[in-house]
gemmi code that builds the backbone of each chain (N, CA, C; Angstrom):
import gemmi

chains = {
    "A": [
        ("UNK", (180.502, 184.626, 163.545), (180.066, 185.490, 162.449), (180.191, 184.728, 161.132)),
        ("UNK", (179.118, 184.656, 160.389), (179.157, 184.030, 159.068), (178.761, 185.108, 158.063)),
        ("UNK", (179.759, 185.863, 157.638), (179.484, 187.044, 156.833), (178.697, 186.692, 155.580)),
        ("UNK", (179.101, 185.610, 154.905), (178.481, 185.287, 153.626), (176.995, 184.967, 153.778)),
        ("UNK", (176.576, 184.577, 154.975), (175.158, 184.292, 155.220), (174.478, 185.454, 155.948)),
        ("UNK", (175.191, 186.567, 156.021), (174.667, 187.773, 156.649), (174.341, 187.565, 158.124)),
        ("UNK", (175.032, 186.596, 158.739), (174.910, 186.427, 160.190), (176.073, 187.179, 160.808)),
        ("UNK", (175.793, 188.363, 161.365), (176.869, 189.256, 161.809), (177.126, 189.176, 163.306)),
        ("UNK", (176.340, 188.397, 164.026), (176.638, 188.216, 165.453), (176.685, 186.717, 165.756)),
        ("UNK", (177.421, 186.364, 166.794), (177.611, 184.950, 167.129), (176.713, 184.499, 168.271)),
        ("UNK", (176.479, 185.393, 169.229), (175.781, 184.953, 170.441), (175.131, 186.137, 171.148)),
        ("UNK", (173.964, 185.898, 171.678), (173.323, 186.908, 172.525), (173.796, 186.658, 173.958)),
        ("UNK", (174.495, 187.608, 174.515), (175.105, 187.448, 175.834), (174.107, 187.781, 176.934)),
        ("UNK", (173.307, 188.821, 176.694), (172.345, 189.244, 177.716), (171.199, 189.990, 177.057)),
        ("UNK", (169.992, 189.693, 177.513), (168.798, 190.407, 177.054), (168.050, 190.845, 178.298)),
        ("UNK", (167.979, 192.158, 178.519), (167.336, 192.687, 179.720), (166.102, 193.472, 179.296)),
        ("UNK", (164.939, 192.837, 179.411), (163.709, 193.473, 178.934), (163.282, 194.624, 179.842)),
        ("UNK", (163.644, 194.558, 181.112), (163.290, 195.642, 182.031), (164.060, 196.917, 181.670)),
        ("UNK", (165.323, 196.751, 181.412), (166.155, 197.907, 181.034), (166.094, 198.207, 179.537)),
        ("UNK", (165.492, 197.276, 178.788), (165.369, 197.414, 177.332), (166.752, 197.520, 176.682)),
        ("UNK", (167.607, 196.583, 177.081), (168.974, 196.543, 176.561), (169.324, 195.127, 176.121)),
        ("UNK", (170.340, 195.036, 175.298), (170.846, 193.741, 174.855), (172.349, 193.845, 174.667)),
        ("UNK", (173.031, 192.716, 174.896), (174.458, 192.623, 174.589), (174.681, 191.378, 173.751)),
        ("UNK", (175.474, 191.504, 172.719), (175.829, 190.360, 171.885), (177.341, 190.366, 171.659)),
        ("UNK", (177.818, 189.281, 171.062), (179.245, 189.238, 170.745), (179.439, 188.617, 169.370)),
        ("UNK", (180.568, 188.919, 168.781), (180.883, 188.393, 167.450), (182.391, 188.392, 167.262)),
        ("UNK", (182.852, 187.437, 166.475), (184.272, 187.440, 166.106), (184.369, 187.506, 164.597)),
        ("UNK", (185.131, 188.458, 164.128), (185.333, 188.621, 162.693), (186.154, 187.437, 162.190)),
        ("UNK", (185.703, 186.772, 161.121), (186.477, 185.625, 160.630), (187.863, 186.054, 160.157)),
        ("UNK", (188.787, 185.102, 160.241), (190.151, 185.416, 159.808), (190.263, 185.417, 158.290)),
        ("UNK", (189.339, 184.690, 157.645), (189.377, 184.641, 156.182), (187.959, 184.731, 155.630)),
        ("UNK", (187.798, 185.452, 154.552), (186.505, 185.581, 153.873), (186.761, 186.154, 152.488)),
        ("UNK", (185.937, 185.752, 151.534), (186.093, 186.319, 150.185), (185.911, 187.837, 150.214)),
        ("UNK", (185.150, 188.315, 151.197), (184.932, 189.763, 151.299), (186.255, 190.507, 151.483)),
        ("UNK", (187.163, 189.884, 152.240), (188.444, 190.559, 152.493), (189.349, 190.563, 151.261)),
        ("UNK", (189.017, 189.687, 150.297), (189.811, 189.691, 149.066), (189.573, 190.982, 148.275)),
        ("UNK", (188.376, 191.532, 148.454), (188.074, 192.777, 147.753), (188.133, 194.003, 148.643)),
        ("UNK", (188.033, 193.777, 149.945), (187.927, 194.909, 150.876), (188.952, 194.755, 151.986)),
        ("UNK", (190.279, 195.005, 151.780), (190.857, 195.436, 150.519), (192.037, 194.530, 150.232)),
        ("UNK", (192.419, 194.354, 148.968), (193.584, 193.524, 148.659), (194.837, 194.026, 149.389)),
        ("UNK", (195.405, 193.162, 150.198), (196.612, 193.539, 150.937), (196.338, 194.325, 152.208)),
        ("UNK", (195.072, 194.671, 152.462), (194.725, 195.444, 153.661), (193.287, 195.104, 154.063)),
        ("UNK", (193.083, 193.867, 154.552), (191.709, 193.404, 154.830), (191.058, 194.168, 155.981)),
        ("UNK", (189.873, 194.684, 155.711), (189.096, 195.414, 156.721), (187.661, 194.927, 156.726)),
        ("UNK", (187.076, 194.838, 157.914), (185.650, 194.556, 158.029), (184.898, 195.773, 157.482)),
        ("UNK", (184.058, 195.582, 156.440), (183.362, 196.737, 155.865), (182.471, 197.445, 156.892)),
        ("UNK", (182.502, 198.761, 156.859), (181.688, 199.545, 157.790), (180.211, 199.248, 157.670)),
        ("UNK", (179.741, 198.996, 156.454), (178.306, 198.704, 156.288), (177.936, 197.417, 157.018)),
        ("UNK", (178.886, 196.489, 157.118), (178.591, 195.246, 157.838), (178.646, 195.462, 159.348)),
        ("UNK", (179.471, 196.387, 159.804), (179.441, 196.746, 161.226), (178.089, 197.369, 161.570)),
        ("UNK", (177.590, 198.179, 160.664), (176.261, 198.772, 160.879), (175.195, 197.684, 160.892)),
        ("UNK", (175.312, 196.723, 159.973), (174.368, 195.605, 159.963), (174.455, 194.816, 161.268)),
        ("UNK", (175.670, 194.647, 161.798), (175.835, 193.929, 163.071), (175.109, 194.673, 164.197)),
        ("UNK", (175.198, 196.008, 164.190), (174.459, 196.791, 165.196), (172.955, 196.658, 164.977)),
        ("UNK", (172.540, 196.607, 163.705), (171.111, 196.462, 163.399), (170.602, 195.095, 163.856)),
        ("UNK", (171.413, 194.040, 163.638), (170.981, 192.711, 164.068), (170.891, 192.635, 165.588)),
        ("UNK", (171.852, 193.247, 166.266), (171.804, 193.277, 167.737), (170.539, 193.999, 168.204)),
        ("UNK", (170.284, 195.168, 167.614), (169.079, 195.927, 167.958), (167.824, 195.139, 167.613)),
        ("UNK", (167.866, 194.456, 166.482), (166.691, 193.705, 166.029), (166.302, 192.617, 167.006)),
        ("UNK", (167.297, 191.916, 167.549), (166.970, 190.870, 168.534), (166.409, 191.475, 169.811)),
        ("UNK", (166.845, 192.681, 170.149), (166.245, 193.375, 171.292), (164.767, 193.645, 171.022)),
        ("UNK", (164.470, 194.142, 169.826), (163.069, 194.447, 169.490), (162.239, 193.169, 169.464)),
        ("UNK", (162.808, 192.103, 168.911), (162.085, 190.824, 168.895), (161.792, 190.367, 170.326)),
        ("UNK", (162.768, 190.553, 171.198), (162.555, 190.178, 172.597), (161.476, 191.023, 173.255)),
        ("UNK", (161.529, 192.321, 173.018), (160.551, 193.225, 173.642), (159.141, 192.984, 173.124)),
        ("UNK", (159.030, 192.570, 171.878), (157.697, 192.294, 171.309), (157.355, 190.807, 171.419)),
        ("UNK", (158.181, 190.086, 172.160), (157.954, 188.673, 172.463), (157.697, 187.838, 171.204)),
        ("UNK", (158.544, 188.083, 170.217), (158.527, 187.291, 168.987), (157.215, 187.433, 168.211)),
        ("UNK", (156.511, 188.557, 168.407), (155.274, 188.762, 167.644), (155.507, 189.647, 166.429)),
        ("UNK", (156.609, 190.360, 166.400), (156.876, 191.287, 165.301), (158.283, 191.098, 164.780)),
        ("UNK", (158.433, 191.351, 163.473), (159.752, 191.302, 162.849), (160.200, 192.726, 162.565)),
        ("UNK", (161.346, 193.140, 163.110), (161.846, 194.483, 162.820), (162.639, 194.505, 161.508)),
        ("UNK", (162.319, 195.454, 160.660), (163.057, 195.651, 159.418), (163.771, 196.997, 159.463)),
        ("UNK", (165.043, 196.967, 159.116), (165.910, 198.157, 159.101), (165.258, 199.226, 158.218)),
        ("UNK", (165.035, 200.425, 158.784), (164.369, 201.478, 158.008), (165.198, 202.752, 157.888)),
        ("UNK", (165.942, 203.087, 158.930), (166.706, 204.344, 158.868), (167.899, 204.278, 159.810)),
        ("UNK", (168.908, 205.044, 159.452), (170.152, 205.088, 160.222), (170.519, 206.544, 160.454)),
        ("UNK", (170.858, 206.865, 161.698), (171.251, 208.248, 162.019), (172.515, 208.242, 162.850)),
        ("UNK", (173.236, 209.322, 162.734), (174.400, 209.554, 163.597), (175.371, 208.385, 163.565)),
        ("UNK", (175.495, 207.737, 162.415), (176.419, 206.594, 162.326), (177.855, 207.099, 162.306)),
        ("UNK", (178.657, 206.535, 163.173), (180.067, 206.918, 163.232), (180.928, 205.665, 163.239)),
        ("UNK", (181.830, 205.570, 162.264), (182.773, 204.459, 162.176), (184.115, 205.011, 162.644)),
        ("UNK", (184.501, 204.626, 163.858), (185.588, 205.340, 164.529), (186.956, 204.697, 164.350)),
        ("UNK", (186.966, 203.379, 164.143), (188.255, 202.669, 164.016), (188.129, 201.532, 163.010)),
        ("UNK", (189.251, 201.110, 162.461), (189.267, 199.939, 161.588), (188.997, 198.682, 162.404)),
        ("UNK", (188.319, 197.732, 161.784), (188.149, 196.401, 162.359), (188.765, 195.411, 161.386)),
        ("UNK", (189.618, 194.539, 161.913), (190.379, 193.637, 161.045), (190.011, 192.176, 161.325)),
        ("UNK", (190.349, 191.274, 160.394), (190.029, 189.852, 160.571), (190.531, 189.313, 161.903)),
        ("UNK", (189.674, 188.512, 162.558), (190.047, 187.859, 163.809), (189.690, 188.632, 165.065)),
        ("UNK", (189.296, 189.866, 164.936), (189.001, 190.657, 166.138), (187.667, 190.234, 166.769)),
        ("UNK", (187.628, 190.288, 168.094), (186.399, 190.005, 168.825), (185.660, 191.297, 169.112)),
        ("UNK", (184.351, 191.261, 168.909), (183.540, 192.475, 169.061), (182.488, 192.287, 170.147)),
        ("UNK", (182.292, 193.316, 170.946), (181.223, 193.347, 171.943), (180.201, 194.379, 171.482)),
        ("UNK", (178.989, 193.910, 171.238), (177.946, 194.800, 170.706), (176.873, 195.015, 171.761)),
        ("UNK", (176.245, 196.169, 171.722), (175.144, 196.419, 172.651), (174.161, 197.389, 172.025)),
        ("UNK", (172.939, 197.336, 172.526), (171.897, 198.240, 172.026), (170.918, 198.543, 173.144)),
        ("UNK", (170.283, 199.694, 173.018), (169.280, 200.118, 174.001), (168.095, 200.711, 173.258)),
        ("UNK", (166.897, 200.378, 173.696), (165.710, 200.921, 173.048), (165.558, 202.402, 173.389)),
        ("UNK", (165.404, 203.229, 172.360), (165.131, 204.649, 172.572), (163.638, 204.899, 172.636)),
        ("UNK", (162.892, 204.196, 171.773), (161.454, 204.437, 171.713), (160.771, 203.292, 170.987)),
        ("UNK", (159.647, 202.839, 171.540), (158.812, 201.875, 170.822), (157.509, 202.577, 170.476)),
        ("UNK", (157.354, 202.886, 169.201), (156.135, 203.534, 168.747), (155.175, 202.514, 168.179)),
        ("UNK", (154.152, 203.018, 167.522), (153.167, 202.139, 166.900), (153.693, 201.723, 165.534)),
        ("UNK", (154.183, 200.477, 165.457), (154.704, 199.965, 164.200), (156.139, 200.337, 163.907)),
        ("UNK", (156.806, 200.955, 164.852), (158.217, 201.270, 164.647), (158.948, 201.300, 165.987)),
        ("UNK", (160.262, 201.174, 165.908), (161.100, 201.238, 167.108), (162.411, 201.910, 166.747)),
        ("UNK", (162.983, 202.570, 167.737), (164.274, 203.236, 167.544), (165.234, 202.780, 168.629)),
        ("UNK", (166.458, 202.515, 168.225), (167.472, 202.073, 169.180), (168.741, 202.905, 169.017)),
        ("UNK", (169.572, 202.843, 170.031), (170.945, 203.329, 169.905), (171.837, 202.112, 170.123)),
        ("UNK", (172.858, 201.977, 169.290), (173.689, 200.772, 169.342), (175.160, 201.148, 169.210)),
        ("UNK", (176.015, 200.250, 169.702), (177.457, 200.499, 169.583), (178.214, 199.182, 169.526)),
        ("UNK", (179.429, 199.261, 169.033), (180.340, 198.112, 169.025), (181.642, 198.546, 169.690)),
        ("UNK", (182.126, 197.676, 170.570), (183.416, 197.919, 171.196), (184.345, 196.743, 170.918)),
        ("UNK", (185.622, 197.057, 170.854), (186.649, 196.024, 170.703), (187.692, 196.298, 171.780)),
        ("UNK", (187.887, 195.319, 172.666), (188.770, 195.510, 173.823), (188.401, 196.795, 174.556)),
        ("UNK", (187.117, 196.984, 174.724), (186.489, 198.106, 175.442), (186.648, 199.449, 174.738)),
        ("UNK", (187.226, 199.455, 173.565), (187.352, 200.708, 172.821), (186.156, 200.853, 171.886)),
        ("UNK", (185.533, 202.032, 171.903), (184.365, 202.265, 171.045), (184.796, 202.277, 169.577)),
        ("UNK", (184.197, 201.368, 168.808), (184.543, 201.224, 167.393), (183.557, 201.984, 166.505)),
        ("UNK", (182.279, 201.824, 166.822), (181.258, 202.526, 166.032), (179.964, 202.604, 166.828)),
        ("UNK", (179.117, 203.526, 166.437), (177.824, 203.678, 167.103), (176.849, 204.361, 166.155)),
        ("UNK", (175.564, 204.202, 166.432), (174.538, 204.759, 165.552), (173.179, 204.691, 166.223)),
        ("UNK", (172.238, 205.435, 165.655), (170.838, 205.303, 166.038), (170.117, 204.660, 164.856)),
        ("UNK", (169.286, 203.679, 165.165), (168.667, 202.880, 164.112), (167.149, 202.863, 164.295)),
        ("UNK", (166.439, 203.041, 163.180), (164.980, 202.967, 163.183), (164.536, 201.695, 162.464)),
        ("UNK", (163.563, 201.025, 163.047), (163.008, 199.810, 162.450), (161.505, 199.982, 162.239)),
        ("UNK", (161.025, 199.443, 161.137), (159.584, 199.219, 161.017), (159.307, 197.842, 161.592)),
        ("UNK", (158.256, 197.717, 162.377), (157.906, 196.421, 162.959), (156.629, 195.922, 162.299)),
        ("UNK", (156.720, 194.755, 161.704), (155.550, 194.185, 161.042), (155.374, 192.738, 161.490)),
        ("UNK", (154.214, 192.185, 161.192), (154.009, 190.775, 161.487), (154.944, 189.955, 160.603)),
        ("UNK", (155.331, 188.781, 161.086), (156.205, 187.934, 160.279), (155.512, 187.649, 158.946)),
        ("UNK", (156.226, 187.852, 157.829), (155.592, 187.736, 156.510), (155.003, 186.361, 156.224)),
        ("UNK", (155.661, 185.312, 156.721), (155.125, 183.964, 156.501), (155.734, 183.004, 157.517)),
        ("UNK", (155.183, 181.789, 157.550), (155.602, 180.809, 158.553), (157.050, 180.368, 158.329)),
        ("UNK", (157.453, 180.277, 157.078), (158.816, 179.829, 156.779), (159.837, 180.819, 157.345)),
        ("UNK", (159.549, 182.096, 157.133), (160.460, 183.130, 157.626), (160.503, 183.124, 159.150)),
        ("UNK", (159.329, 183.009, 159.752), (159.252, 182.962, 161.211), (160.061, 181.776, 161.752)),
        ("UNK", (159.937, 180.632, 161.083), (160.663, 179.443, 161.511), (162.175, 179.649, 161.384)),
        ("UNK", (162.581, 180.346, 160.339), (164.023, 180.597, 160.157), (164.546, 181.499, 161.268)),
        ("UNK", (163.731, 182.431, 161.711), (164.143, 183.314, 162.802), (164.192, 182.561, 164.130)),
        ("UNK", (163.247, 181.636, 164.308), (163.266, 180.798, 165.518), (164.540, 179.958, 165.552)),
        ("UNK", (164.891, 179.435, 164.383), (166.103, 178.613, 164.285), (167.343, 179.455, 164.580)),
        ("UNK", (167.364, 180.654, 164.044), (168.498, 181.548, 164.281), (168.569, 181.936, 165.761)),
        ("UNK", (167.406, 182.135, 166.377), (167.371, 182.474, 167.806), (168.045, 181.384, 168.630)),
        ("UNK", (167.754, 180.154, 168.286), (168.369, 179.026, 169.003), (169.879, 179.026, 168.788)),
        ("UNK", (170.286, 179.243, 167.544), (171.715, 179.267, 167.208), (172.453, 180.348, 168.003)),
        ("UNK", (171.789, 181.485, 168.194), (172.413, 182.626, 168.876), (172.223, 182.570, 170.397)),
        ("UNK", (171.604, 181.481, 170.874), (171.341, 181.308, 172.308), (170.424, 182.412, 172.838)),
        ("UNK", (169.430, 182.770, 172.038), (168.438, 183.763, 172.471), (167.821, 183.292, 173.784)),
        ("UNK", (167.880, 184.102, 174.837), (167.396, 183.664, 176.154), (165.873, 183.705, 176.247)),
        ("UNK", (165.239, 182.628, 175.831), (163.772, 182.611, 175.796), (163.162, 182.779, 177.186)),
        ("UNK", (163.929, 182.422, 178.213), (163.429, 182.600, 179.580), (163.163, 184.069, 179.887)),
        ("UNK", (163.899, 184.953, 179.247), (163.701, 186.384, 179.491), (162.310, 186.828, 179.061)),
        ("UNK", (161.735, 186.134, 178.068), (160.399, 186.515, 177.583), (159.345, 186.181, 178.615)),
        ("UNK", (159.580, 185.116, 179.368), (158.627, 184.700, 180.389), (158.666, 185.655, 181.566)),
        ("UNK", (159.896, 186.026, 181.927), (160.058, 186.850, 183.125), (160.073, 188.348, 182.828)),
        ("UNK", (160.156, 188.714, 181.526), (160.271, 190.134, 181.190), (158.981, 190.871, 181.261)),
    ],
    "B": [
        ("UNK", (152.230, 228.508, 177.333), (152.360, 227.119, 176.863), (151.898, 227.060, 175.407)),
        ("UNK", (152.739, 226.515, 174.507), (152.359, 226.471, 173.090), (151.159, 225.555, 172.870)),
        ("UNK", (150.396, 225.877, 171.835), (149.256, 225.026, 171.505), (149.754, 223.702, 170.935)),
        ("UNK", (148.835, 222.744, 170.879), (149.200, 221.456, 170.269), (149.660, 221.679, 168.838)),
        ("UNK", (148.922, 222.540, 168.112), (149.309, 222.773, 166.718), (150.705, 223.378, 166.619)),
        ("UNK", (151.006, 224.366, 167.450), (152.340, 224.983, 167.382), (153.437, 223.961, 167.664)),
        ("UNK", (153.202, 223.102, 168.654), (154.208, 222.072, 168.973), (154.398, 221.122, 167.796)),
        ("UNK", (153.275, 220.679, 167.218), (153.354, 219.743, 166.093), (153.997, 220.413, 164.882)),
        ("UNK", (153.602, 221.637, 164.608), (154.160, 222.345, 163.447), (155.665, 222.558, 163.615)),
        ("UNK", (156.079, 222.894, 164.824), (157.522, 223.069, 165.065), (158.275, 221.757, 164.875)),
        ("UNK", (157.680, 220.675, 165.354), (158.305, 219.354, 165.171), (158.446, 219.037, 163.687)),
        ("UNK", (157.390, 219.261, 162.929), (157.435, 218.961, 161.491), (158.470, 219.845, 160.798)),
        ("UNK", (158.485, 221.099, 161.170), (159.431, 222.026, 160.549), (160.873, 221.591, 160.804)),
        ("UNK", (161.156, 221.246, 162.059), (162.532, 220.863, 162.416), (162.902, 219.484, 161.868)),
        ("UNK", (161.965, 218.566, 161.914), (162.267, 217.191, 161.504), (162.430, 217.072, 159.995)),
        ("UNK", (161.577, 217.782, 159.258), (161.560, 217.612, 157.792), (162.116, 218.828, 157.049)),
        ("UNK", (162.636, 219.788, 157.793), (163.225, 220.974, 157.175), (162.221, 221.682, 156.267)),
        ("UNK", (161.027, 221.872, 156.787), (159.968, 222.577, 156.063), (159.786, 223.945, 156.722)),
        ("UNK", (159.774, 225.028, 155.941), (159.596, 226.356, 156.556), (158.344, 226.398, 157.432)),
        ("UNK", (158.533, 226.886, 158.645), (157.432, 226.872, 159.620), (156.202, 227.610, 159.121)),
        ("UNK", (156.425, 228.715, 158.388), (155.266, 229.531, 157.986), (154.451, 228.883, 156.870)),
        ("UNK", (154.928, 227.802, 156.299), (154.138, 227.102, 155.279), (153.263, 226.005, 155.878)),
        ("UNK", (153.435, 225.766, 157.173), (152.684, 224.693, 157.832), (151.441, 225.295, 158.487)),
        ("UNK", (150.282, 224.939, 157.950), (149.008, 225.506, 158.412), (148.156, 224.408, 159.056)),
        ("UNK", (147.175, 224.826, 159.879), (146.290, 223.811, 160.487), (145.589, 222.944, 159.434)),
        ("UNK", (145.295, 223.546, 158.276), (144.592, 222.779, 157.248), (145.538, 221.993, 156.339)),
        ("UNK", (146.846, 222.082, 156.604), (147.812, 221.349, 155.774), (147.657, 219.844, 155.981)),
        ("UNK", (147.727, 219.128, 154.870), (147.726, 217.665, 154.918), (149.193, 217.232, 154.920)),
        ("UNK", (149.572, 216.447, 155.920), (150.990, 216.102, 156.084), (151.569, 215.447, 154.837)),
        ("UNK", (150.803, 214.601, 154.194), (151.299, 213.851, 153.038), (151.093, 214.648, 151.753)),
        ("UNK", (149.850, 215.054, 151.504), (149.521, 215.669, 150.211), (150.066, 217.093, 150.067)),
        ("UNK", (150.025, 217.864, 151.148), (150.450, 219.271, 151.060), (151.919, 219.464, 151.440)),
        ("UNK", (152.368, 218.752, 152.458), (153.735, 218.970, 152.961), (154.733, 217.962, 152.400)),
        ("UNK", (154.226, 216.934, 151.715), (155.114, 215.980, 151.055), (155.881, 215.082, 152.005)),
        ("UNK", (155.332, 214.867, 153.182), (156.002, 214.013, 154.165), (155.702, 212.556, 153.826)),
        ("UNK", (156.751, 211.741, 153.704), (156.496, 210.324, 153.400), (156.433, 209.514, 154.699)),
        ("UNK", (156.133, 208.240, 154.541), (155.868, 207.423, 155.736), (157.107, 207.271, 156.614)),
        ("UNK", (158.282, 207.249, 155.992), (159.500, 207.109, 156.797), (159.776, 208.389, 157.591)),
        ("UNK", (159.632, 209.532, 156.929), (159.801, 210.791, 157.663), (158.760, 210.917, 158.777)),
        ("UNK", (157.571, 210.359, 158.512), (156.525, 210.481, 159.520), (156.873, 209.698, 160.793)),
        ("UNK", (157.747, 208.687, 160.668), (158.174, 207.957, 161.875), (158.964, 208.878, 162.798)),
        ("UNK", (159.803, 209.725, 162.211), (160.557, 210.684, 163.030), (159.611, 211.684, 163.699)),
        ("UNK", (158.601, 212.099, 162.944), (157.612, 213.021, 163.507), (156.838, 212.334, 164.628)),
        ("UNK", (156.433, 211.095, 164.391), (155.690, 210.347, 165.414), (156.539, 210.171, 166.676)),
        ("UNK", (157.820, 209.887, 166.486), (158.732, 209.745, 167.625), (158.747, 211.033, 168.449)),
        ("UNK", (158.905, 212.163, 167.757), (158.992, 213.447, 168.463), (157.657, 213.807, 169.125)),
        ("UNK", (156.552, 213.513, 168.446), (155.233, 213.809, 169.034), (154.989, 212.901, 170.251)),
        ("UNK", (155.292, 211.615, 170.105), (155.127, 210.693, 171.243), (155.898, 211.207, 172.457)),
        ("UNK", (157.133, 211.635, 172.219), (157.973, 212.119, 173.316), (157.433, 213.426, 173.899)),
        ("UNK", (157.043, 214.343, 173.014), (156.609, 215.667, 173.472), (155.335, 215.599, 174.306)),
        ("UNK", (154.442, 214.681, 173.929), (153.146, 214.629, 174.607), (153.017, 213.432, 175.563)),
        ("UNK", (154.025, 212.577, 175.597), (153.953, 211.402, 176.478), (152.876, 210.423, 176.068)),
        ("UNK", (152.711, 210.245, 174.775), (151.664, 209.352, 174.265), (152.292, 208.351, 173.293)),
        ("UNK", (151.464, 207.448, 172.789), (151.885, 206.542, 171.712), (150.804, 206.612, 170.636)),
        ("UNK", (151.071, 207.420, 169.631), (150.077, 207.560, 168.557), (149.860, 206.207, 167.882)),
        ("UNK", (148.613, 205.785, 167.748), (148.341, 204.464, 167.146), (148.437, 204.498, 165.622)),
        ("UNK", (149.637, 204.714, 165.140), (149.837, 204.872, 163.692), (149.396, 203.648, 162.903)),
        ("UNK", (149.667, 202.477, 163.454), (149.291, 201.253, 162.728), (147.784, 201.183, 162.533)),
        ("UNK", (147.057, 201.499, 163.588), (145.590, 201.446, 163.506), (145.079, 202.487, 162.523)),
        ("UNK", (145.634, 203.690, 162.588), (145.192, 204.748, 161.682), (145.468, 204.372, 160.228)),
        ("UNK", (146.671, 203.878, 159.989), (147.047, 203.516, 158.624), (146.153, 202.399, 158.094)),
        ("UNK", (145.860, 201.443, 158.960), (145.003, 200.331, 158.547), (143.599, 200.837, 158.193)),
        ("UNK", (143.076, 201.734, 159.018), (141.741, 202.280, 158.751), (141.705, 203.015, 157.414)),
        ("UNK", (142.760, 203.778, 157.140), (142.825, 204.517, 155.869), (142.952, 203.547, 154.697)),
        ("UNK", (143.842, 202.568, 154.843), (144.057, 201.610, 153.748), (142.819, 200.781, 153.454)),
        ("UNK", (142.034, 200.509, 154.481), (140.828, 199.700, 154.288), (139.621, 200.551, 153.934)),
        ("UNK", (139.813, 201.854, 153.789), (138.728, 202.741, 153.400), (137.738, 203.032, 154.513)),
        ("UNK", (138.125, 202.720, 155.751), (137.224, 202.943, 156.879), (137.304, 204.382, 157.389)),
        ("UNK", (138.361, 205.079, 157.013), (138.524, 206.476, 157.430), (139.281, 207.217, 156.334)),
        ("UNK", (138.915, 208.475, 156.090), (139.692, 209.247, 155.119), (141.044, 209.633, 155.716)),
        ("UNK", (142.052, 209.738, 154.878), (143.396, 210.080, 155.366), (143.379, 211.410, 156.114)),
        ("UNK", (142.491, 212.336, 155.684), (142.416, 213.658, 156.325), (142.115, 213.542, 157.823)),
        ("UNK", (141.417, 212.504, 158.183), (140.997, 212.352, 159.578), (142.196, 212.267, 160.525)),
        ("UNK", (143.307, 211.752, 160.010), (144.480, 211.586, 160.852), (145.674, 212.428, 160.406)),
        ("UNK", (145.732, 212.731, 159.125), (146.953, 213.353, 158.615), (146.786, 214.808, 158.192)),
        ("UNK", (145.583, 215.364, 158.290), (145.431, 216.816, 158.186), (145.732, 217.355, 159.574)),
        ("UNK", (146.568, 218.383, 159.653), (147.170, 218.718, 160.942), (146.172, 219.109, 162.023)),
        ("UNK", (145.114, 219.859, 161.653), (144.158, 220.205, 162.708), (143.471, 218.958, 163.259)),
        ("UNK", (143.206, 217.993, 162.377), (142.611, 216.737, 162.852), (143.615, 215.907, 163.647)),
        ("UNK", (144.868, 215.915, 163.174), (145.923, 215.197, 163.902), (146.057, 215.757, 165.319)),
        ("UNK", (145.989, 217.085, 165.429), (146.109, 217.713, 166.752), (144.934, 217.346, 167.644)),
        ("UNK", (143.752, 217.225, 167.061), (142.589, 216.784, 167.840), (142.807, 215.366, 168.359)),
        ("UNK", (143.349, 214.505, 167.497), (143.630, 213.113, 167.925), (144.659, 213.125, 169.060)),
        ("UNK", (145.670, 213.975, 168.924), (146.708, 214.060, 169.970), (146.085, 214.524, 171.287)),
        ("UNK", (145.247, 215.553, 171.196), (144.590, 216.047, 172.414), (143.746, 214.949, 173.063)),
        ("UNK", (143.092, 214.150, 172.240), (142.278, 213.046, 172.770), (143.153, 212.017, 173.487)),
        ("UNK", (144.310, 211.738, 172.880), (145.218, 210.759, 173.492), (145.787, 211.283, 174.809)),
        ("UNK", (146.106, 212.573, 174.831), (146.628, 213.178, 176.061), (145.544, 213.146, 177.148)),
        ("UNK", (144.306, 213.471, 176.759), (143.210, 213.458, 177.730), (142.965, 212.045, 178.249)),
        ("UNK", (143.031, 211.069, 177.351), (142.800, 209.671, 177.759), (143.883, 209.200, 178.717)),
        ("UNK", (145.097, 209.692, 178.505), (146.209, 209.318, 179.382), (145.977, 209.837, 180.794)),
        ("UNK", (145.404, 211.033, 180.888), (145.211, 211.644, 182.196), (143.938, 211.194, 182.885)),
        ("UNK", (143.080, 210.475, 182.153), (141.776, 210.083, 182.717), (141.939, 208.939, 183.713)),
    ],
}
model = gemmi.Model(1)
for chain_id, residues in chains.items():
    chain = gemmi.Chain(chain_id)
    for i, (resn, *xyz) in enumerate(residues, 1):
        res = gemmi.Residue()
        res.name, res.seqid = resn, gemmi.SeqId(i, " ")
        for name, pos in zip(("N", "CA", "C"), xyz):
            atom = gemmi.Atom()
            atom.name, atom.element = name, gemmi.Element(name[0])
            atom.pos, atom.b_iso = gemmi.Position(*pos), 0.0
            res.add_atom(atom)
        chain.add_residue(res)
    model.add_chain(chain)
structure = gemmi.Structure()
structure.add_model(model)
structure.setup_entities()
């Protein structure tokens, strides 16, 4: 996890296009300037960043399902529940499942667990659009490689 | 069995918290009911699920934006219901 670069997940563990599910993992850094403010003497992973981590996990699922032809942009959040504190150094297991793929939009349900305990969950809506430009598309391809995006799943999915 | 319009009107009423009796067949979803594009995604989700279809929102929006079709053709509710009926019929064909 590189919070300052808004990279909230470390690795894609599994992408199942048949089941329309994804699993990712992330480890909260032990130190970050964010923890200096959130909060002094009581560092906590901000809930909005946990939501972003669920959105990124869901987003890679949508990218996989659309075979890298569309970019999902976060549009709406429902039923978000932040159930427990997350502290520096904790390992997170994230997962998402597609609820619906409409015309130009997708909806997922996502959750984060820590040591199998449910930490947070939400339903997320994305607008799906063509990649805005080649540079952005290339940056996403690079990030996919970094996250070990299983490109073989696109061939067999 | 409820009509297509009744199903759509109920979905809009529940999704956007609009009084059911203000939703008429001639209502325009955007101009009359004030539904924005983000709220319309929730409506599209519910309609897709209720009728087992995938409304081609992208195509409709593109046609309207390019001036190839008036917005009423897709977003006035009686016309929207006709489009839904066509999609349901095409699915069963």
